[in-house]
N, C-alpha and C positions, 0 to 999 in steps of 0.2 A: 726366739720370738714365738709366742703362743698364737695359734689360730683363734678366731672369734669363738668365745665360749658359748654364746647363744646358738651359733650355727652348729657347734659340736653337739649340743643337746638335741637339736633337730635331727642331725645325722644319726645319732645313737637310736632315737626312736624309729626313724625310717628303716634303719638297718635291722633292728630287732623285729619290727612288724612286717618287714618286706613290702612296705606300701607307703607311699606319700600320703594317700588319703587317710589311712588309719593313723598315721603319725599326726596328721592335722587334727583329727578327732581327739586323740589323746592329749595333745598340747593345747587344744582349744584355739587353734588358729586356722587360717584358710589354707587350702591346697596350694594356692599361689604363693603364700608366704613360705611354706615348706620348700617349694621348688626354688624360690629366690635364695633362701639360706643355703641350700645344697649347692646351687651354682656358685655362690660366694665362696663356699668352702673349697669347691673344686678349683676355682681360680687361685685360691691361696696355695693349694697343693700343686697346681699345675698339671692335674691329671683327673680323669673321670673317676668318681667314687661309686657310681651306679651304672649298670648297663641298662639302657632304655630298650624295652621290648614291647611288642604289640599289646600284650596283656598286662603290662605294668613295668616294674623295675626289679632288677636283681643286683645285689651287692657285688661290686667288682672284687675279684679274688685278692687284689693288692690291698683292699681296704678292710679285709676281714679281721686282721689283728688289731687295727685301730678300733673297730666296732666292739670287739671283745673287751679291750682295755677300758673303753669308755663305759660299757655296761657295768663292769666290775666296780669302777670308780664311782659312778653315780649311785649304785646300790649302797656302797660304803658310806657315801656322803649322806644319803637318805637315812640310813640306820643311825649314824652318829647324830644327825639333826633330831631324829625322833627320840633318841636316848636323852639328849639335852633337854628337849621339851618335857619329857616325862619326869626328869629330875627336878624341874622347876615348877611344874603345875600342881595345884591342890584340888584338882577335879578328877574323879574317876568315873568311868562308865562300866556298869556291870550288866552283862547279858545273862539272863536266867530263864530256864524253861518254866512254863507257867506253874506246874505242880509244885516245884520247890519255891518259886517266888511267893505263891499265895500261902503256903503252909509253913515255911521256914524263914525266908528272907524278909518279907514285908512286916510280919508281926514283930520281928526283933530289931528292925532297922533303926528305930528311934534310939535304941541303946548305943549304937555306933555313932549316930549323928550327935548325940549329947556328949560323947567322949571326944569327938573330933569335929568341933564346931567350925573349924577353918577349912574343912573338906566338903566340897560339893559332890554328891553322889547322884548319878543318873542311872536309872534302872530301865532296861529295855528287854523285850521278849527275845528269847533265842529259840531257834528250831533245834530239835534233838540231834540232827545230823551235822550241825554247824561246828566248825573248828574255830579256835580263837582268832586266827588271822582273818577268817571270813567275816567275823562280826565287826572288826575294827575297834573292839572294846579292850579295856584294860584287864577285865576279869570275865570269865565265862563259867557258869554253873550249869552242868548239863549231864546227860547220860553218856557214859563212856569216856575214856581217856583221850587226850590229844597227844599224839606221839611226834608232833612236829618238832623240828630243831628250835632251840631257844625258848621252849615252853615247859612249864612245870605243871604236872597233873597230880593233885592231892585227892586221894579217895575220901569221900564223905561217908557213904554207907551203901549197903547192898540194895539191889532192886528185887530181892526175893519177894515173890507174890504168893499170898494165901487168901482163901475166901473169907470175906467179912460181911457182916450184916448189922443193921441197927437193932437195938433192943425192942423198938416198937414193931419191927417186922417179925422178930422172933416171938413176941407176945401174940401176934396175930396168927402166925403160921405154925407155931410149935417148934419143938426142939429139932435142930439140924446137926446131929452129932456124927453122922457117917457120910461117906461119899455118895452112897445110894440115896440118902435123904436129901442131900444137897442137889442131886441130879433132878429131883422133882420140884425144886424151888423155882422162883422167878429169877432167872439169871440176867445179869446186867453185863454188857460187853464194852470193852475199851477198843474202839476202832474196828475190831474184827472178832469173830467167834473163835479164832484159832487158839487163843490163850486158854479158853475153857476146854477146848478139845485136848490140848496138851495136858491140862491139869487132870482131867478124867483119865487119860492114858496113864499118867503118873500114879493116880490113885488105884489103877488096876480094874476099872470098870468101864462098861460101855453104856453111856446114858441112853435112856429110852427115847427113840425118835430123834428128830433134828433139834439142834440147840436154838431155842427161840429166845425172845426177849429183845429189848431195845439196844441199839448199838450207838454209843456216844463217840463223837469225833474227838473230844477233848477229855483228858483225865479228870479235870476239875468238875466237869459235868457229871461224869460217872460217879465220883466221890459224893457229890451233892445228892445224886439220886439214891445212893446207898444210905447215906445219913438220913434222908427223908423217909426211908422205909419202903422203897420201891422194889427191893429184891436183894440178891446176893451178888457181890462184885469181887473180882480178883484184884487186889490192891497191893502195891508195894508197902509192906508193913512198916518199914522205916520212914517212908514219906508220910504215912498216916499215923506215926507214932503218938502224936498228941491226941488225936481223935480216939485212938485205942486206949491210951492211958486214962482219958477222962470219961470213957464209957460210951462215947457216941457211936463207936463201932466195936464189934466183938469178933475176934478171930475164931472161925468155926472149925479149923483143921490145921494140923501142923504139916500136912502134905503141901509141898510148895513147888513153884517153877521159877525160872529165870534167876537161879541162885548165882550163876556165873557172871551176871551183869552188875554194874555198880554206877553210882553217881559220883561225879568228880568236880572239884574246884580247880579251875585252870587259869593260869596267869603266865606272864612273860618271865623268863629267868632274870631279866634286867628290869624288873618292875620298880616303880618309884615308891617312895616311903608310904604314901597314902594307900596304894594298892597292897603293899605288904601288911600294913596295919589292918586293912579290911579282911584280907585272907586269914590272918591269925585270929581275928575276932570271929569270923564266920565258922571256922573250924571248931572253935570253942562253943559256939551256939549249938551246933549239931552234936558235939561230943564234949561236954564239960570236963571230962577227964583227960582231954588231949593236951592240956597245958598243966 
C-alpha cells in the first residue's frame, strides 16, 4: 500500500528545504497545510519524520533515505514530463543578448517564420552571464559556452574586437592609420574604458593623458554612436560584419583584443524538432558555409 502521494510531495519539499515555511512557499500552500500533510504522513508511517526544534524542524535520521529517494524520483518525473511537453509543442522561446538580436536574429527571423509557419517563436532578451537553465528558454544565444549537463553549445563566431569608425568621422577628422593617431581620436567606450586600455597595451603604446569620451552601458548604443560619426569604438567585428561589409563602419587596425572569447548558440541536448530546426537555420544565417 502506497502512502498518500500528495503528502509525499510535501514531505520531499520540506526535507529538501529543511523548512515547513519554505516548502509552503514553493508549493503555494499555507504553513498549516504543510504541517497537516506531514502529520498525516507520520501517522501512516507510525513514526516522526521530522524533529521539531525551537528554531524550526530537522529531518529525522530514519527518514533521510526516503527523502533522497523521493527527490530523485520527482526530478526524473519532472524531466520526463518536460521532455514529453517539448516533443509535442510547436512553440519555442529564444533568449538572445541584444547585440546579436538586433544585428543578426531579428533581421533574418522572417525567413525562418516563412519556412516554419506552424511554429511560434518568442524572442526575449538574455543577460550575457545567463545560462540556458536560468532563462527557462529553449534556445540561448549569448557570449560564452554553457558547460551544463544536457546542453549543447555551438560556436557562432569570435568576439575579437578591433577599432572601427564611420566614413563621415574619418572625412571630418582625417586618416587614422596608426595606434598613435587613434589615441588622439574621440574614443567611445562600451561600459568601461578598460577595453581601450587593453587595446593600447596590445598596440604597444601609452595614450597621452587619461582615456576620455562617452561610456555607453549597452553595445547597441555604442555601435549607433560609432555609425553616427561620434568617434572610434572597439567593436566585435563579427557582430558588426554587415555594417563593415556595407561600409557603415571601417576597421582601422588589425590589432585586436578578446580573441579568446566567442558567441554561442545553446540548446538542450533533448531539444524538440522546432528548436532543432531553428538552431540549424540560425547557424546557416551567421555562416552560410556551415551547411
